[in-house]
N, C-alpha and C positions, 0 to 999 in steps of 0.2 A: 691555563684552560682555553683561552681564546685562540692562541696560536696553535694549540693541538687540534682545534676544530678544523683547521685548513685555511682560514682567512683571518686576517687581523681585524680588530674592531674598527680601525681607521678605514680599511677597505670596505667593510660592511656599511659603515656610515656613509661613505661616498656613494656606494651603489644604491643605498636607500634614498639618498637625496636625489639621485637620477630617476628614481621611480616616481613618475607623476601620476600613476594610475592606482594608488592605494586609497581605499575608501576610509572615511572617518570612523566607520564602525570597527575596522581592524586596528587602526592606529590608536584608537582610544584606550587600548589595553597597554600601551607603552607607559612605563613608569618615568616620571620627570627626572631629569638628570640630578637635580639638587636633592632628591630623596633616594638616589641609588646607592646601594651597598653592593659588594661583590656578587651576592646571589641575584640581586635585581639586575645587575649588568648582564649576567649570563642569561637571565630570562629575556631581557630586551634583545640580546644578540640572537637567541633562539627564535624569537618571534619575528625579527626582521629577516632572518634567513628563511623562515617559513613563508613570509610574504613575498620575498624574492622568488622562491621556488614556485609559488602560485602564479606570480606574474610571468615567469618563464614558461610554465605550462600553458598559460592563457595565450601568450604571444607566439607560441610555436606555429600556430596557424592563423595569426592575426593579420588582417589587411588594413590596420589602422595605425596612426601615429601612436606615440607613447601615451598620449592622453586618452586613448581609446575612443575618441569621438571623430577626429578627422580621418576620412578614408584615404588610403594610398591610391592615387590614380596612375602614377608612373614611377619608375625606378631607374636611376642612373648608377652605374658602377665604374670604379676606376681603381688603379693601383698607382702608388707613387713611383715615378720613373726617375732613376738615379743617373741616367745618362745625361749628355750635355744639353739635350732639349727638354729635360725634366722641369726646369724653372719656367720655360715658355709654356709648357702644358699646364702647369699649376696656375700661371697667370691667366691663361685662357679660361680655366675652370672657375677661378674667382670672378672674372669679369662676366662670364656666362651666368653663373648662379646669382650674382648681384642683379643682373638685368632681368632674370626670371622673377626675382622678388619684386622688382619694380613693376612688373606686369600684374602683380597681385597674387602670384602663386606662393604657397607655403612650402618651405623646404625643411627637411630634418635629416641630418647626417648621422649615419651609424659608423662609429670608429672601427678601424681595421681590427682592433683588439677584440671586438665583439663578433667578428666574422669567424667562420669555421677555419678558413685557411690562414687567418692571422695577418693577411696583407691586403685584403680587398675592402675598400670603402663603398658604402651604399648611400645614395642620396635619394630620399623618399620625397615625392612631390604630391601635393594636395591642391586641388583647384577649389577655392571658396565659391560661395554662391554668386557673388558679384562678378567674378571672372567667368563663371559658366553662363550667366544670363547675357553678358556682354558679347561673348564669342558665339553663343548660340544664335544671336541676332546677326552677327557678321557672316556666319556660315549659312544662314538661311535654314536652320534646322526646324523641321515641322514638329509641333508638339500638340497634344490633345486639347480641344476646347469644349467638346461635348460628346456624349455617348452617341454612337451611330445608330440610326433607326433603319438602316439597310440590313436585312437579314443575311446571315452567312450563307454561302452556297450549299444547297442540300445535296445529299448523296443520291445517286441514281436509284431507281426502284429496286434493283436486284443487289444493292450494296450490302444487304444483310448477309449475303453469301460470303462476303469478304470480311466478316467480323474479326477473324483471327489476325488479319493483316492490319487492321486499324489500331491507332493509338488512342488512349483515353482523351476525351475532349480537353481536360485540364492540361494535358501535355501538348496536344496539337495546337490549342489556342490558349496559351498561358495568360494572355491579357485580353480584355474586351476590345471591340472595334470602336474607334473614335473618329469623329470629324476632327481634322487637324488644320493648323494654320502656321505660317512661319512665325517663329517666336519673336516677340518684341518686349524688351525690358520695360518699356513705358506703358505696356498693356498687360502687366502681369496678372491683373484681376480677371482678365479674359480667360486665362488658362486654368486647367484643373490641377492646381498645385495643392496637394494634401500634405506633403512632407518634402521640404527642400532637399533633404539628404537623399531621397530616392526618386525625386521627380525626373532627373536626367539619368537614364540607364548607364551602367558602367561602360558600355561600348561607346556611348556618346561622350562621356567624360574623358576617356582616354583619347578619343579622336580630337577633342578640343585641346587637350594638353599637348598632343603631338603637333597640332597646328601651331601652337605658341612656340614649342621647341624648335620647329623647323624654320622659324622666322626670327628667333632671338639672336641678336648680335653678340659677338664675344671679343671684339676689338678691331683695330685697324692695322693691317700688315701690308707692307709694300705699297702704301697709299690706297689700298682697297679695303672697304668695309667687309669683314668676314661675318657670315651669317649662317646659322642653322646647325642642328645637332648632327646631321649627316656628315658635315665636314669634320666635326670633332670626333666622330666615330672612325672616319677614314684615316685620320691622323693619329689614332689610338690615344687621343686625349681622354676619351671615355672608352671603357671596354664594351659597354652595352647600354641600351636604352629600351625598356620594355614595360608594358602594363602588366599588372599582377593578375594571375588566375584568382577566381573567387575563393578557392579553398582547396582542400584535398579532394581528389576525384573519387576516392573509394568510400567516403563517408559524408553524411550531410553536415551542414554547419550547426554549431552549438548555439549560435545566436538566432535572433528572429529574422535576420536577413537570409533570403534563400540562397543556397549554393547552386548557382546555375551550372557550374562545371560538373558537379555531382549528378544533377538532373540529366545533363547531356550524356554523361558516361553511362548512366543507368538505362536511359531510353533510346540511345543512339549508337554508342560505341561498343555495345556488347555483340559478340559474334553469334550468340544464340538468338538475336533479334534480326537475323539476316532476311527474314521474310516480312518484317514489319515496314510500314511506311516511315519516312523520316520526319522528325519534328522541325520543320523548316522555320517556323517562327522563333523557336528557341535558338536555333543556329544563328538566325539573323540578329536576334537581340544580344547574343553573346559575342559573336565574331564580326558582325557587321554585314552590310548588304553584299559586298563584293564576294566574300566567301560563301555567303548564303545562296547567292544566285548560281554559283558553280554547282553546289550540291542539288539545287533544284533541277538544273540542266542534266546533271548526271543521273538523277533519279528518273527524270522524264525519258531520257535516252534508254535507260535500262527497262522501263515499262514498255516502251515501243519495241525493244529488242525481243520481248517475250512473244509477240505475234510473229515476227520474222523467224524466231527460233522454232516455234511450233510448226510453221509451214515448211521450213527447211528440214526439220526432223521427219515430217510426213513424207517429203520427197525422198529422203534417204531410206526410210522404211520401205517405200514403194520400190526403190531400186533393189533393196535387199530381198524382197519377196519375189520380184520378177527376174532375179538374176539367173535362175536355172532355166527359165523359159525364154530367155532373150535369144532372138533368131541369130543375131551376129555371133554371139558366143557359141551357140549350138553348132553353127557351121564351121567356126574355127576349131572347135574341139572334135568335130567329127573326123575320124581317121580317113574316111572316104572323100572328104572335101579338104579340110585344112591339112590333113596328113599327106595329101598328094601335092600340096603346093610347096615347091622348093624356092626358098628366099635367098637373095644375094647376101654375101658376107657383110657384116656390119662394120668391119674394119679391114684394113689391108694386111696381107701376109699371115698374121697369126689367126685370123677368124676364118671359119669354115662356112659352107652352105648350111642352111638349117630349114626345118619344116615349120610351117605356120602353126600347126597344132601344139607346138612346144610352148606357145604363149596362151594356152587355154585358160589357165587360172588367172593370168594377168588380164585377159579380156573380160573375164567375169567380174574381177575386182573393179575394172574400169567402169563397168555398167552401174555400179553403186552410185557414181557421181555423174555419169553421162548417160542419161536415159530420157524417156519422153517427158518426164516431169521437170527436167532441167530447164526446158524452154518456158514452161509455166512459171517456175520459180524466178527466172530472170525477169520476166514481165512483172511478176508480183513485186519484186524488190525495187524495180523502177518506180512503181506506184508508191511503194512503202517509203522510199526516200523522199518523194514529194510531199506525202502526207506528214511525214516526220518533221520536215522543215516548216511547213505551213502551220501545223498545229503548235509547233514551238513558238512561232510568232504570237499566236493567241495566248499561249501560256505565259509568255514574257510580258504581254500587255496586261494580263490579269495580275501578274506579280507587281508590275509598276504601280497599279492602283492600290493593291493591298499593302504595299510597303512604302507608300507615299513618295513614289519616284516619278510621278507624272510630269512635274515641272523641274525635273532634275537637271542641274548643270554640272559639267565636268568638275571633278575635284580640283581645287586650286593647287594642291600638291602636284598633280599631274601636269598642270600648265606652268608650274614654276620653273625658272631657268635652272639648268643643271650647273653645279659648281665647276665641273670640268669645262663647260662651254664658256662660263664667265672668265675662267683662268686663261683660256686660249685667246680671248677676244681683246683686241687693242683699239677697237673703234666703238662708237656709240651711235644709236639711232633712236629717234622718237617713236615710241609705240603708239600707233594710231588709235588704240582702244583706251589705254590708260593715260595717254598724253604725257608720258614720262620718258626720260632718256634711259635707255638700257643697252647692255652690251650687244654688239652686232658684228657678224663676220661676213664680209663681202663674198660673193660667189667665187671670185678669182682666187681667194685664199682657201676655199673648200675643194677646188678642183684636184689638187694633188692628193688630198686624202680620199676623194672619190675614186681616183685612179688606183690608189693602193687597195682600196676596198674591192673595186671591180676585179682587179688582177687576182686578189686572194680568193674571191668567190669562184672565178674561172678555174684557178688552180685546184680549189677544193672539188669542183665538179669533175675536173679531169681525173683527180685522184679517185673519185668514186667510180667513174667509168673504167679506170685502169684496174681497180680491184675486181670489178665485175668481169673484165676480160681475163684477168688472172685466174679467176675461178672457172671461167669457160675453158681456158687452156688446161687447167687441172682436170676438168671433166673429159676433155678430148684425149689427154695423155694417159689417164688411168683406165679409160674404157677398154682399150686394147689389152691392158694388163689384167683387168678383171676377166675379160673374155677368155684369154689364153689360160689364165689360172683356173677358171671354172671348167674349161674343157679338159685340162690335164689332171685335175685333182679328182680322184675317184670318189672320195668321201662326199663331194658336193653334188654328185649326179642325182641324188634323191631330192634335192631342194631346187634343182634347176628349173622345175616347172613353175615356181613362183618367184624364186630369188634369181632373177635374170641379171645379166651384166648391166642392162639399162637401169634396173631398179637399184642395184648396188651403187652405180655411179650417181644416180639421182639422190639417194639417201646421204651418201658421204658428201656430195657437193652441197646439198642443202644445209647439212650440219655445219660444214665449214663456212658457208655463206652466213649463217646465223651468228657464228662466233665473230666473223669479220665485221658484221653490222654492229654488234654490241661494242666492239673495240673502237670502230670509227665514230660511233655516236659520242663517245667520251671526248675525242679530239675535236669533233665538229662543234660541240658545245663551247669549248674554249675558243675555237677559231671564230665562231659567230659573235661571241661577246667581244673579242678583240677587234674584229672588223667594225662592229657597230660603234665601239669606242673611238676608233680612228676617224669615223665619219663626223664626230663631234656633234651629235644631235642637240638641238636647242633646248627642248623640254623633256621631262620624264616620259610624257606621252609619246613623243616622237621616237625616243630611245626604245620604248617597249614595242612600238609598231614595227620599227626597223628590225629589231632583234627577232620578233615573232616571224616576220616574213623570211628572214634568212634561215632560221632554225627549221621552219617548216619545209622550205625548199630542199635543204640538206637531207632532212629526214625522209622526205618524199622520195627523192632519188635513191637514197641509201636503202630504204626498205622495199621499194616497189620496182627498182630497175631490173632485178633478176626475174621477177614475176612477169614484167612486161616482155622480157626477152623470150621466156618460155611460151607465153601466150601468143605473141605476134610475130616472132622472128625465127624461133628454132624450127628446123626442118623445112624452111621456106627456100633456102639457097643451097640445097644439098647437091644438086646436079642429077645425073643419071648414070647407070652402069656404063663404065668405059670413059665417062667424062665427069667424075666427081670434082667438087670444089674443095680447096684446101686452104686453111688459115695459115698464113705466113709460109705457104708452100710446104708445110710440114705435117700439120694435123688435118685429117679429113673432117669436114663439117659434120656436126651432130645431126642424127636423124631422130624423128619421133618413133615411138613404138608402133606396132601394127594397129593399135586402137587409137592412135593419135597422141598428142602431147598433153591432153587434159589430165591424165592420171599423174603425170610428172608435175604439172602445175599444182595439183591438189597436194602432192607430197611437199612441194616447196612451201606452199602457203601454211600447211599444217605445222611444219617444223619451225618456220620463222615466227608465226603468230603465237603458237603455244610456248615456244622457247622464250620469246620476248615477255609474255605474260608471267611465266614462272620466274624468270630472272627479276622482272620488275617487282613482283609481289614479295619475293624474298629480300630484295634490296630495301624496299620501302619498310618492311616490317622489322628487319633485324638491324639495319644500319643505325637508326636513332636509338634503339634499345642498347646496342653494344657501346655506342659513343657515350650515352648518358651514364651507363654503369661505370665505364672507365673514368669519366670525368668526376663522378662522385667518389670513386675509389681514390683518385689522386688528391681530391680536395679534403678528404676526411682525415686531416692531420691533427685537429684539435677536437676529438670526439666528445669531450666534456662540454664544449661550447654549445650554445643554443643554435640549432639549425632552423633558421627563421623562414617565414613564408617567401621573402624576397630572395633568400639564398637558395631555396629549393627551386624556384623558377629560374634563377641565374644558372643553375647547373643543367637545365634542359637545353635541347637543340633549338637553334634559331630558325624560325619560319620566315625566310627572307622575302624580299620584294618579288622574287621570281618563283615563289612557292607554287602559286596557282598556275603560272606559265607552264611548268612541266606537267601538271595534272591535265590541263587542257590539251597540250601537245600529245600526251599519251592517248587521250580519248579520241582525238581527231585521227591519229594514225590507225587506231583500232577501227574507227568508222570506215576508213579506206579499205581495210582488210574485209570488212563485212559487206561492202557495197561494190567495190571496183571489180573484184574477181569472184563474185558470189556464185556465178554459174558453175564454176569449177569446184566449189567447196560449199555445198548447202549447209554444212554444220558450222560454218564460221559464225553466224549470229548466235548459235547455241553456246559456243565457247566464249564469245564476247559477253553474253548474258551471265554465264557463271563467273567469269572474271570480274564483272562489274558488281555483282552481288557481294562478292568478298571484298572487292576494292573499296566499296563505300564504307564498309565497317573498318577496314584497315586505315583508311584516311581519317575516319572519325576517331579511332583509337589513337592515332598519332597526334592529332590536333588537341585532344583533350588530356592526354597523359604524357606524351613524349616531347612536345614542343612548347616553347614559351607562347604566351598568348599574343597573337598578332594584333597590330594596331588596326582598329576598325576603320573601314573605308567604304564609301558608297560606290555603287555601279548600277546602272539601269538595264544592262544587257551583258552578253558575253563578249561584246566588243568585236575585234577584228576576226575572231574565230568563227563568227557567224558567216562572214563573207567567205572564209576558207571552206566552210562546210557547203555553202551554196555552190562554190566552184567545183568541189569534189562530186557533188550530186549531179552537176551537168556532165562531167566526164563519165560518171557511172552509167548514164542513160543515153549518152550521145551515140552509141553504136546502134541503137534501135530508133529509127525516125518516128515510128508509131508512138513509143513511150515518151520520146522527146517532146512531141506535140501535146500529148496528154498531160505531161508535167506542167506545161505552161497554162493549159486549160484549167487544171486543178488550182494552180497558184492564183489564177484570176477569179475563180469561183469562191475560194475560201478567203474571207476578210482577215486582214492582219490583226484587227482588234475586234473581239466579240461584241455583239450588240448590247448585251447586258452590262459589259464593262463600260462601254461608252455612256450608257444611261447612269451608271453609278458615279462615274467621274463628273457628269453634269450635275447630278444630285448633290454631290459633296461640295462642288464649287458654289452652287446656289446656296446651300445651307451655311457654308463658311462666310460668304458675303453677307448673308442675312444676320448671322450671329455678330459679326464685326460691326455691321451697320447699327444693330440694336444696342450694342455695347457703347459705340460712340455717341449714339443719340441719347442714351440714358446719362452718359457722362456729361454731354452738353447741357441736358436739362438740369442736372445737379449743379453745374457751374452757373447756369442762368439763375437758378433758384437762390444760390449763394449771393450772386451779384445783385439780384433783385432785393434780397433781404438786406444787403449792405446799403443799397440805395435808399430803401424805405427807412432804414435805421438812421441814415444821415439826414433824410428829410424831416423825420420826427425830432431829431436833435436840433436841426435848424429852426423848426417851428417852436420848439420849447425855448431855445435861446431868444428867439424873437419875442415870444410872449413875456419872458422874464424882463427883457429890455423895455418893453412897453409898460410893464408893471412898475419898473423902477422909475421911469419917466413920470 
């Protein structure tokens, strides 16, 4: 009977013994072994199976150890390596996990037989209270000490008109405002600790565990102490290391603990909420400040784009309405004026003379973007850029106060020496700050690598310019072909009025340029990472700054070089009839159309900007979806196994260290399209606005449903990207000396930190000092009272003993 059920009694007993989460109420129904007959044995077997099934159903979305009490803060995964270095990896894992236990962490291993693919081990990590309070003090984490008496900022008077955009208060502000102080384990009574299990949010817990993992040693190899989880991941000793999501994103948690992932997906990652504001506090609580501040910046940038988009759209509508009454177009289209002007051939040999009125429709179309309002819009955008950056400084300062980042110091992970730097160093030098000996690389040893890096950057820039020249040669070579073909083809005579050889060349050249840009971006990403690695940066922060600068320079030249050519160089070196200039003595230099090069610049910007946005959104949306589907399909080899919470997250895509880097880079490049050439394309802010509205929800959807949960990290600003934005703003207004001076006047008039934020910071510091002072004073009084009581007790005892002695005498 037992074997026909599918599992033997021995297997059931073993599995039952492993189940540490069975309550006494359920197990009380089991019949003692000494009283069992065959029917009773079958009953016991049935009951144990039922309990196992209940446990499996409960554990499917569990974020706890088997005891159902200890929360899983981090997960490591690995497979046994049967190659020659398999024993070395196993020894590293044993040493590493042993040292993790020595730090106080709890570890629980899931055998590969319990995993769905039958070969992956999972190590679940829990940080007990003592570990959390110790490292919270080490990291200087601020925790609440008292409810804040500073009221939240009120909505402006007309905010009721934006009621549909606002989120419920419980979502926008999920927790009350508190006065906070750096945590101290010796002053735990000072802090508002209601429940030790929930006092530290999950983002803080995984940040603390990752801090321990990144510093835990795993042995000595080649005379050097090996440290950190990143080294183990790079050597494939572990496959992955990640914190768990709170639960399923499509349903709330069945326990009393809130499922923050579900709340984010419901109130943030839904595309139907594209018009809603973002729950920034929820994002910060779940993903950490570094990711939170990116979405604050993206949301602020999108809000500011709304004003630029409305003005740009108004300028476009003005051009549309005034197109028929434009004097220039009227004269070009007039048969008695434009029709009597004979123009020189646009190319040699195959091109014929032509009349100016053949470009009638082309000149009208040019008026849409090149009209009287264009000058106003260029001035407006110069002011808009300045206000955007200055108000962002204020928004950032307000955010620093709200998120307890006023006294923020750079994350230690960012200042930690990179393993690659340590491996390449053969010298040591005393750190003037820590007074400890640490690896050092003399400048003379770095020079060869800097030379290699500089040579590669120069070669990359040359390749970029050569690609632009190649497209230019393509345009020159096909223009004559288009012109002769359109002259000879009778079926094209009806469309010659608007589909001119210039337009055909511009469209095909712009499409080709967009394809080349997307291809080169892929290679430049790899090249930039390789160059930065060759420079052997000392810390992670230096690595990120160096990579950011290189990637931005490559992307800047790649995206904008063709636009700069059309805007500032095309048609400037053509020559004149009888003495035209030729490229390589073969191709005659390009000329602008009768209405100038602005319409061609507009075409170029439209194709490159919109093409980039469409490709980017498709790639961001479908790439993780397809990869996750394929990974689950490959892993689903034991479908009867329990597909646990940690396995579900293991099958998701990895949100790497450079995840935000690409998001910022995309935003900054878009900012350049919306500001550098805005005079030629007033609709650029509108397209950027629509892209960002969808982009915010795509990013939110990816983070909550398609990616593993990133390790929480702190940041008080957008970092080096802010300097890049300031540089681009200066370039965008440098061509107008009026706007340039006005920019610096506005920057001087608008304070970086709002006055009310300064007052709130002072108030919180004052209250924090007062609370800590009162706490220490009361503690001192209690100690003095205890000491005074002990002294008086000793005095009374001495007096009593003295009295007894006298009585005895």
